C-alpha positions in Angstrom: -37.4 -104.5 -70.3 -39.9 -102.5 -71.2 -41.8 -102.4 -74.3 -44.7 -100.2 -75.6 -48.0 -101.0 -74.5 -49.6 -103.7 -76.2 -52.2 -103.0 -78.6 -53.9 -106.6 -78.3 -57.6 -106.1 -78.9 -60.0 -106.7 -75.9 -63.7 -106.9 -76.7 -64.7 -110.2 -74.6 -65.3 -111.9 -78.3 -66.3 -115.2 -78.2 -63.7 -117.8 -79.6 -64.2 -119.5 -82.8 -65.2 -123.0 -82.7 -62.6 -125.3 -83.9 -65.0 -126.5 -86.5 -64.5 -123.5 -88.5 -61.1 -124.5 -89.2 -60.7 -126.2 -92.6 -60.3 -129.8 -92.0 -56.8 -130.2 -94.0 -55.4 -127.4 -91.5 -57.1 -129.1 -88.5 -55.2 -132.3 -89.8 -51.9 -130.4 -90.2 -52.2 -128.9 -86.6 -52.8 -131.9 -84.8 -50.1 -133.9 -86.5 -47.6 -131.0 -85.3 -48.9 -130.7 -81.8 -46.3 -130.6 -79.0 -43.8 -129.1 -81.4 -42.8 -125.0 -81.3 -45.2 -122.6 -82.6 -45.9 -122.4 -86.5 -47.4 -121.0 -89.7 -49.5 -123.0 -91.6 -50.3 -122.1 -95.3 -52.7 -122.9 -97.8 -51.1 -122.2 -101.1 -54.5 -122.6 -103.0 -55.9 -119.7 -101.1 -53.3 -117.6 -101.9 -53.1 -118.4 -105.5 -56.9 -118.0 -105.6 -56.7 -114.4 -104.2 -54.2 -113.4 -106.8 -56.0 -114.8 -109.6 -59.6 -113.1 -108.4 -57.7 -109.9 -108.1 -55.9 -110.2 -111.4 -59.0 -111.2 -112.9 -61.0 -108.0 -111.4 -58.5 -105.6 -112.9 -58.7 -103.9 -115.8 -55.8 -104.9 -118.5 -54.1 -101.2 -117.9 -53.1 -102.1 -114.2 -50.3 -104.3 -113.1 -50.4 -106.5 -110.1 -47.3 -106.7 -107.9 -47.3 -108.3 -104.4 -45.2 -106.5 -101.5 -43.0 -109.4 -100.6 -42.8 -107.6 -97.1 -46.1 -109.0 -96.3 -45.2 -112.8 -96.5 -41.7 -113.9 -98.1 -42.1 -117.4 -97.6 -40.7 -119.1 -101.2 -43.5 -121.5 -101.4 -46.4 -118.9 -101.2 -44.3 -116.6 -103.5 -44.3 -119.3 -106.0 -48.2 -119.9 -105.6 -48.6 -116.1 -106.2 -46.7 -116.1 -109.1 -48.4 -119.1 -110.6 -50.8 -119.0 -113.8 -53.2 -115.9 -114.2 -51.8 -114.8 -110.7 -49.6 -111.7 -109.8 -47.3 -109.7 -112.6 -44.7 -109.0 -110.5 -43.0 -108.3 -107.0 -42.5 -105.1 -104.7 -39.3 -105.6 -102.8 -37.6 -103.8 -100.3 -34.2 -105.7 -99.5 -32.0 -107.8 -101.2 -33.1 -111.0 -99.5 -36.6 -110.2 -100.9 -35.4 -109.4 -104.6 -33.4 -112.9 -104.4 -36.8 -114.7 -103.1 -38.9 -112.8 -105.9 -36.5 -113.3 -108.7 -36.3 -116.8 -107.9 -40.3 -117.6 -107.7 -40.6 -115.6 -110.8 -38.1 -117.3 -112.7 -39.4 -120.7 -111.5 -42.9 -120.1 -112.6 -41.5 -119.3 -116.0 -42.3 -115.5 -115.7 -40.5 -112.6 -116.5 -38.7 -111.5 -113.2 -40.5 -108.1 -112.6 -39.3 -106.4 -109.7 -39.9 -102.8 -108.3 -38.2 -101.5 -105.2 -39.4 -99.6 -102.2 -38.2 -98.9 -99.0 -36.8 -95.4 -97.2 -33.6 -96.3 -96.6 -31.8 -97.7 -99.4 -27.8 -97.6 -99.1 -25.6 -97.6 -102.2 -25.2 -101.6 -101.5 -28.6 -101.9 -101.4 -29.3 -99.9 -104.4 -26.6 -102.2 -106.5 -28.1 -105.4 -105.4 -31.5 -103.9 -106.1 -30.0 -103.6 -109.9 -27.9 -106.8 -109.9 -31.5 -108.3 -109.3 -32.9 -106.7 -112.6 -35.2 -104.3 -110.7 -37.3 -102.8 -113.2 -38.1 -99.3 -111.5 -36.8 -97.9 -108.2 -38.8 -95.8 -106.2 -37.0 -93.4 -104.8 -37.5 -91.5 -101.6 -35.2 -88.5 -101.0 -32.9 -86.0 -102.9 -29.8 -88.2 -101.4 -31.2 -91.4 -102.3 -31.6 -90.0 -106.1 -28.0 -88.8 -105.8 -26.9 -92.5 -104.5 -28.8 -94.0 -107.5 -27.2 -91.6 -110.2 -23.6 -92.3 -109.2 -24.1 -96.0 -109.3 -25.9 -95.9 -112.4 -23.2 -93.6 -113.8 -20.7 -96.0 -112.6 -22.0 -98.8 -114.4 -23.0 -96.9 -117.5 -26.9 -97.5 -117.4 -30.0 -95.7 -117.0 -32.4 -96.5 -114.3 -36.0 -95.9 -114.3 -37.1 -94.0 -111.4 -40.4 -93.5 -109.7 -40.5 -91.0 -107.4 -42.5 -91.7 -104.1 -44.5 -88.7 -102.8 -46.1 -88.1 -99.6 -49.1 -86.0 -100.7 -50.5 -82.7 -98.8 -53.9 -83.8 -99.2 -55.5 -87.0 -100.6 -59.5 -86.2 -100.3 -60.8 -89.6 -100.2 -63.6 -90.9 -97.5 -63.6 -94.4 -96.0 -59.7 -94.8 -95.5 -56.8 -95.0 -93.1 -55.1 -92.2 -94.7 -51.4 -91.8 -94.4 -50.8 -88.8 -96.8 -50.3 -85.1 -95.4 -48.4 -85.9 -92.2 -45.0 -86.2 -91.3 -43.5 -89.5 -92.3 -40.0 -90.9 -93.0 -41.7 -92.1 -96.5 -41.2 -90.4 -99.9 -40.7 -86.7 -100.8 -43.3 -84.3 -99.0 -45.2 -83.0 -102.1 -44.2 -79.3 -101.6 -40.7 -80.5 -102.4 -41.5 -82.4 -105.4 -40.5 -79.7 -107.7 -37.1 -79.2 -106.4 -36.4 -83.1 -106.4 -37.5 -83.3 -110.1 -35.3 -80.3 -111.1 -32.5 -82.2 -109.4 -33.2 -85.4 -111.2 -33.0 -83.6 -114.6 -29.7 -82.4 -113.8 -28.1 -86.1 -112.7 -26.7 -88.7 -115.2 -28.1 -92.1 -115.2 -31.8 -91.7 -114.0 -34.7 -91.7 -115.6 -37.9 -90.4 -113.9 -40.6 -92.6 -115.3 -43.3 -91.6 -112.9 -44.4 -91.3 -109.4 -45.2 -93.8 -106.4 -48.2 -92.7 -104.2 -49.2 -94.7 -101.2 -51.1 -92.8 -98.9 -54.0 -94.9 -97.7 -54.3 -98.8 -95.8 -56.5 -101.0 -94.6 -59.5 -99.6 -97.3 -62.2 -102.1 -97.5 -64.4 -99.7 -99.3 -64.3 -100.3 -103.1 -65.9 -97.1 -104.3 -63.4 -95.2 -101.8 -60.4 -97.0 -103.0 -61.5 -96.5 -106.7 -61.6 -92.9 -106.0 -58.3 -92.9 -104.4 -56.8 -94.6 -107.8 -58.6 -91.9 -109.7 -57.1 -89.3 -107.6 -53.7 -90.7 -107.8 -54.0 -90.9 -111.8 -55.1 -87.2 -111.9 -52.4 -86.0 -109.6 -49.7 -88.2 -111.3 -50.8 -86.5 -115.0 -51.0 -83.0 -113.7 -47.7 -83.2 -112.2 -46.1 -84.8 -114.7 -47.4 -82.1 -117.1 -46.5 -79.1 -115.0 -42.8 -80.4 -114.3 -42.0 -81.8 -117.9 -41.9 -85.5 -117.0 -42.4 -88.0 -119.5 -45.0 -90.1 -117.6 -45.2 -93.9 -118.1 -45.3 -95.6 -114.5 -48.0 -94.5 -111.5 -47.7 -96.6 -108.4 -50.8 -96.3 -106.0 -49.5 -98.7 -103.2 -51.3 -101.4 -101.8 -54.2 -100.5 -99.0 -56.6 -103.1 -99.6 -58.1 -103.9 -96.3 -58.6 -107.4 -94.6 -61.9 -108.2 -93.0 -61.2 -109.2 -89.3 -63.5 -110.6 -87.0 -67.0 -110.2 -89.1 -65.8 -106.6 -90.5 -67.5 -106.3 -93.9 -65.3 -107.7 -96.6 -63.6 -105.7 -99.6 -65.7 -106.2 -102.7 -63.2 -106.8 -105.6 -65.4 -107.5 -108.2 -67.0 -104.0 -107.5 -63.7 -102.3 -107.1 -62.7 -104.0 -110.8 -65.8 -102.6 -112.0 -65.5 -99.0 -110.7 -61.5 -99.5 -112.2 -62.9 -100.3 -115.6 -64.5 -96.8 -115.8 -61.2 -95.1 -115.4 -58.7 -94.1 -118.3 -55.3 -93.4 -117.4 -53.1 -91.2 -119.5 -52.0 -93.1 -122.9 -48.7 -95.5 -122.6 -48.8 -95.3 -118.7 -48.7 -98.3 -116.4 -50.5 -98.2 -113.4 -49.3 -100.7 -110.6 -51.1 -101.8 -107.7 -48.8 -103.5 -104.9 -51.2 -105.1 -102.4 -49.5 -107.4 -99.5 -51.8 -107.9 -96.7 -54.9 -108.9 -98.8 -53.5 -111.4 -100.9 -52.4 -113.5 -98.2 -53.6 -112.7 -94.9 -56.5 -115.7 -95.7 -54.0 -118.1 -96.4 -52.3 -118.6 -92.9 -53.1 -119.9 -89.7 -50.9 -119.5 -86.6 -51.0 -121.9 -84.0 -49.2 -122.1 -80.5 -49.1 -124.9 -77.7 -50.7 -123.7 -74.4 -47.9 -124.5 -71.9 -50.0 -123.3 -68.9 -53.1 -121.8 -67.7 -52.8 -119.5 -64.7 -55.4 -117.4 -62.8 -53.9 -114.3 -61.3 -55.8 -111.3 -59.3 -58.9 -112.0 -61.6 -57.5 -112.9 -64.9 -56.9 -115.8 -66.5 -53.9 -116.3 -68.4 -53.2 -118.8 -71.2 -49.5 -119.0 -71.7 -48.5 -120.3 -75.0 -45.2 -121.4 -76.7 -44.8 -118.5 -79.2 -46.7 -115.1 -78.4 -45.2 -112.1 -80.0 -42.0 -113.7 -80.6 -43.8 -116.0 -83.4 -46.6 -113.7 -84.1 -46.0 -110.0 -83.0 -48.9 -108.2 -85.4 -52.1 -108.9 -83.1 -50.3 -106.8 -80.2 -49.7 -103.9 -82.8 -53.2 -103.8 -84.0 -56.2 -101.8 -82.2 -58.6 -104.8 -83.1 -58.8 -108.2 -81.8 -57.6 -111.3 -84.0 -59.8 -114.1 -84.3 -58.9 -116.9 -82.2 -59.8 -120.6 -81.8 -58.9 -123.6 -79.4 -58.0 -126.9 -81.0 -58.1 -129.7 -78.4 -55.4 -132.1 -78.2 -56.1 -135.1 -76.0 -52.4 -136.5 -75.7 -51.0 -135.2 -72.1 -48.7 -137.3 -69.7 -50.8 -139.2 -67.3 -48.4 -138.1 -64.3 -48.6 -134.2 -64.8 -51.4 -132.0 -63.7 -53.4 -130.3 -66.8 -54.8 -126.8 -65.5 -58.0 -125.7 -67.7 -60.4 -122.5 -68.1 -63.9 -123.0 -68.8 -66.7 -120.7 -70.0 -64.7 -117.4 -68.9 -62.3 -114.8 -70.6 -58.6 -115.2 -71.1 -55.8 -113.3 -72.2 -53.8 -115.5 -74.3 -49.7 -114.7 -73.6 -46.7 -115.7 -74.6 -43.4 -116.9 -73.2 -41.1 -113.8 -73.5 -40.0 -111.7 -70.2 -42.3 -109.1 -70.9 -45.8 -108.0 -69.8 -46.7 -106.9 -73.4 -46.1 -110.6 -75.0 -49.9 -110.7 -75.3 -51.6 -112.0 -78.7 -55.2 -111.3 -77.7 -57.1 -110.2 -74.4 -60.5 -111.2 -72.9 -61.4 -113.6 -75.6 -64.1 -116.2 -74.1 -63.4 -119.7 -74.4 -65.7 -122.7 -73.8 -62.7 -124.8 -72.8 -58.9 -124.5 -72.9 -56.3 -126.9 -71.3 -52.6 -127.1 -71.2 -51.6 -128.9 -74.3 -54.1 -127.8 -76.5 -53.4 -125.5 -79.3 -54.4 -121.8 -79.6 -55.0 -121.0 -83.4 -55.4 -117.7 -85.1 -56.5 -117.8 -88.5 -55.9 -115.0 -91.3 -52.2 -115.1 -90.3 -50.8 -115.2 -93.7 -49.5 -111.6 -93.5 -47.1 -109.9 -91.4 -46.4 -112.9 -89.3 -43.2 -114.9 -89.4 -41.3 -112.1 -91.0 -42.7 -109.6 -88.7 -41.9 -111.3 -85.3 -39.6 -110.8 -82.3 -37.8 -114.2 -82.9 -34.5 -113.4 -81.2 -35.5 -112.3 -78.0 -34.8 -114.8 -75.4 -33.4 -117.0 -78.1 -36.6 -119.3 -78.2 -36.8 -121.6 -81.1 -38.3 -119.5 -83.9 -41.8 -120.3 -85.2 -41.7 -123.0 -87.9 -43.7 -122.7 -91.5 -45.4 -125.5 -93.0 -47.7 -125.8 -96.1 -51.2 -127.5 -95.8 -50.6 -130.5 -98.6 -52.5 -129.9 -101.8 -56.2 -130.9 -102.1 -55.0 -134.1 -104.2 -51.5 -134.8 -102.3 -50.9 -137.0 -99.4 -47.3 -135.6 -99.2 -46.6 -133.4 -96.1 -43.7 -131.1 -96.5 -41.2 -130.6 -93.9 -41.2 -127.8 -91.3 -39.0 -124.7 -92.6 -37.3 -122.8 -89.5 -35.7 -120.4 -91.3 -35.2 -118.1 -94.2 -33.8 -119.7 -97.2 -31.6 -116.8 -98.4 -29.0 -114.6 -96.9 -29.7 -110.8 -97.0 
């Protein structure tokens, strides 16, 4: 079976020393050595990221976490803790259940906004049942579906029209606007869709959703992008008679992988404090990756070390079947090797020393590659390959059903003042 070519990075980067792993994480990893591949989350890191970003933002900005990045219930609860996020962005009934439960358990109002390009009537109904505050509508048909559902229920639903803008003139970003995409309404079609909305019962267009950049680590450029969104939203609302109350600028905050310069959140906040959104308008940010990437580590046991025509392969239990994201990015993820001394005396123990290796998984496809040409001091069968910054788009994004191998587990690093080790969690706790 053929997959698209793996994008796993190849730069002959040096593996990070195991000492770079936080001590509590090393302890947890070694405690589970010999099990299936798994994720380990530090909830304090996630909570601190949420508090840091929330504190940097002006009061007129609301912070929603995109659940698609990490739907593990304990991570959601950590983000929803005191001084953390204001709510969640969800794209399915299952995500809405998880998000609502996390907010209610934290004693917070269940603030949900809904996204996604393929909302059926059933999904829209589930989102309304969960108390979704604003539904981001992405097409005329979706708008008509929502109107019919709202009229049937005798309610009026706040709608944010997701727009694919023709041009986003902002430097230093990975732009997503002005290109063919299944997401949002192309800007030239916005007037017609707004006219349709005015003719339909049960829908109230409160504003716009513009998610047109991603992976941005330039604070000044991102603030300029948000300023552009505010100006565009105010101008478009004025031109088409929209009572503007909501502008969602998406996420787009970039994570620093492999020594890249990080986003300066305080500088971003300083820039945003100089902006003045239209009176009475709530401005929503909905980052995903930036809030949770650094709270997670992915670990996979080395099953074998093999040499094939000049390439050394480290075969792990759980490649893209456990963590698919590295194979979709055009840069190498950081990697470290954690030595595990326990090994059956009756078995040979292949190893590789002082050389570049390719870390491959257990699936029957040559595209099951986590990282290429990473230079290791030493790696043996039975050791653990660990990828830091694995807290975003990990468990949820993996090819877990292909070949039927056990799915990656999920575990929580015990809190600093706790000796309790939570049980491994192999599956989602709710049904879609």
